[in-house]
Structure formats: structure tokens, C-alpha cells
C-alpha positions as CSV (number, residue, x, y, z in Angstrom):
1,M,13.7,16.3,-10.2
2,Q,13.7,16.6,-7.4
3,L,12.4,14.5,-5.2
4,M,9.3,16.8,-3.0
5,D,8.4,18.2,-7.1
6,W,8.6,14.0,-8.2
7,L,6.3,13.1,-5.6
8,D,3.9,16.0,-5.4
9,N,3.4,16.5,-9.7
10,K,3.6,13.0,-10.8
11,I,3.2,10.2,-8.0
12,M,0.8,11.4,-5.3
13,P,-1.7,12.6,-8.8
14,A,-1.6,9.2,-10.4
15,E,-2.3,7.8,-6.8
16,Q,-4.9,9.7,-6.1
17,K,-6.6,8.9,-9.8
18,W,-5.7,5.2,-10.1
19,V,-5.7,3.4,-6.4
20,T,-8.8,1.8,-5.2
21,P,-8.9,-0.7,-2.3
22,E,-9.6,-3.3,-5.0
23,F,-6.1,-2.4,-6.7
24,T,-4.9,-2.2,-3.5
25,K,-5.4,-5.9,-2.5
26,D,-4.8,-7.1,-5.7
27,G,-1.2,-5.9,-5.5
28,T,-1.0,-7.0,-2.3
29,T,-1.8,-10.6,-3.1
30,L,0.7,-10.2,-5.9
31,A,3.3,-9.1,-3.4
32,A,2.6,-11.7,-0.8
33,A,2.9,-14.4,-3.5
34,E,5.6,-13.6,-4.6
35,M,7.2,-13.4,-1.0
36,I,5.5,-16.3,-0.4
37,R,8.0,-18.1,-3.4
38,S,11.0,-16.3,-2.1
39,G,11.2,-17.8,1.5
40,T,10.0,-14.0,3.6
41,T,8.1,-14.9,6.3
42,C,6.7,-11.4,7.6
43,F,6.2,-8.0,5.9
44,N,4.6,-4.9,7.5
45,D,2.0,-3.1,5.3
46,M,1.4,0.5,5.0
47,Y,-0.9,1.7,2.5
48,F,-4.1,4.1,2.1
49,F,-6.6,0.6,2.7
50,P,-5.3,-1.7,5.0
51,E,-8.2,-3.2,5.3
52,A,-8.1,-4.3,1.3
53,S,-4.5,-5.5,2.2
54,Y,-5.1,-7.9,4.2
55,V,-3.7,-10.7,3.6
56,P,-5.3,-14.2,5.3
57,Q,-2.6,-15.1,7.9
58,S,-1.0,-19.0,6.9
59,K,1.9,-20.8,8.4
60,T,4.1,-19.9,5.8
61,I,4.2,-15.7,6.1
62,T,2.4,-12.5,8.9
63,S,1.4,-9.7,7.7
64,L,1.1,-6.8,10.4
65,Q,-1.0,-3.6,9.0
66,F,-0.8,0.0,9.8
67,L,-1.7,3.5,8.3
68,S,0.5,5.8,6.7
69,V,1.4,9.1,8.0
70,I,1.5,11.7,5.2
71,N,1.1,15.2,4.3
72,W,-1.2,14.8,1.0
73,L,-4.4,13.6,0.2
74,V,-5.3,10.0,0.2
75,P,-7.4,8.6,-2.1
76,R,-11.1,8.6,-1.5
77,R,-10.4,10.0,1.8
78,S,-10.1,13.6,3.5
79,N,-6.9,15.6,3.7
80,V,-4.8,13.9,6.6
81,S,-2.6,16.7,7.7
């Protein structure tokens, strides 16, 4: 399967259906715990709900939040293209 076909027909429809601010917050919290455990000190997070993916700054890890720029419908938002 070609990359764009996979993204357009498998990944993006699944994200439209399942990705929510709560899903994003839970995933980012789990990822931050794994990164702290492995010694990561800084990470960049780019996803649909930057306000939900915020991980409080601490002495052990720092996060930078950015919006994704894509040409697909973003979950619960209007088309970004």
C-alpha cells in the first residue's frame, strides 16, 4: 500500500473517529512518563490539541508545543487547508 493511500484511507479516518482532547492528554502523559524514565530532558509535541497535550514543566523534562500543519480535516475542527 502506498503511503498517501494508507494515510488517506486508514490513518486519518481512524484519527477523525477516535482522537479527542482526552485521548491526546492521556497519550502525552504516558509518553512523558516513558521519556522521563529513559532520561529524555526535552521533547517537541505537535498534535491536534496542543492545550490537551500540555505536560506541566518540571525539573526533569521540558515540552514545546506546536500545531501540526496538514492538508486533512483535523478532528473536531474545520479543514486546515
